[in-house]
C-alpha positions, 0 to 999 in steps of 0.5 A, a space after each residue: 500500500 503506497 503512502 497517503 499524504 493528506 493536506 488540509 488548508 485552514 485559516 492560520 488563526 484556526 490551525 493550532 487550535 484545530 490541528 490535533 482534533 482534525 488530524 485524529 478525525 482524518 486518521 480515523 476516516 482513513 482507517 475506516 476506508 482502509 478497513 472497508 477495502 481490506 487494506 492495511 496501511 503500515 505505520 508511517 504511511 499516513 501523513 496529515 498536514 494542516 496548513 494555515 493561510 494568513 488573512 488576506 490570502 484566502 481567496 473567496 469569490 475572487 477577493 481576499 478573505 479572512 478567517 471571519 469571512 470563512 466562518 461567515 460563509 460556513 455558517 450563513 445558512 444556520 444563522 439565517 434560520 429563524 428556527 435555530 433555537 436552543 429548545 430541548 437541550 440537555 442541562 449544561 449544553 448550549 448552542 454556539 451562536 455562530 455555527 449552531 454546534 452543541 457545546 457542553 459547558 464546564 471545564 475547558 469550554 470556550 465561553 464568553 459572558 454576554 448580555 447576562 448569559 454564558 455563551 458557549 462556542 465550539 472553538 476559539 475561532 467562532 468566539 473570536 468571530 462573534 466578539 469582532 462581529 459584536 464589537 466586544 472586548 477580546 477575552 483574555 
């Protein structure tokens, strides 16, 4: 079985935070694919590279874009929905206001206090985009 090299391109602002989880996710997906075909990939024959692209170097519809532009584009459909409510959530779970992902509050959660409530975010990049969009101070 030949080596497989997977390259994922993300905004630089996301790279450090998402690399570990994304690499694991891709590794598991490749292993599932290999198993489904009865293939065996030797140790050291799967390379996963997460590459960060700086703001202004992300081409979106022929114009330079930023990490916030990517978040906006990726979440536009969710954010346009009027039924994107937090109904029927288990205790201690909230919805990321940027992308709609369910977020378990507690130790290690990415949160922000805004308008008297604790907002939960799937990642620091979603929180950062929310902060900039609402003109809030950057959390420390």
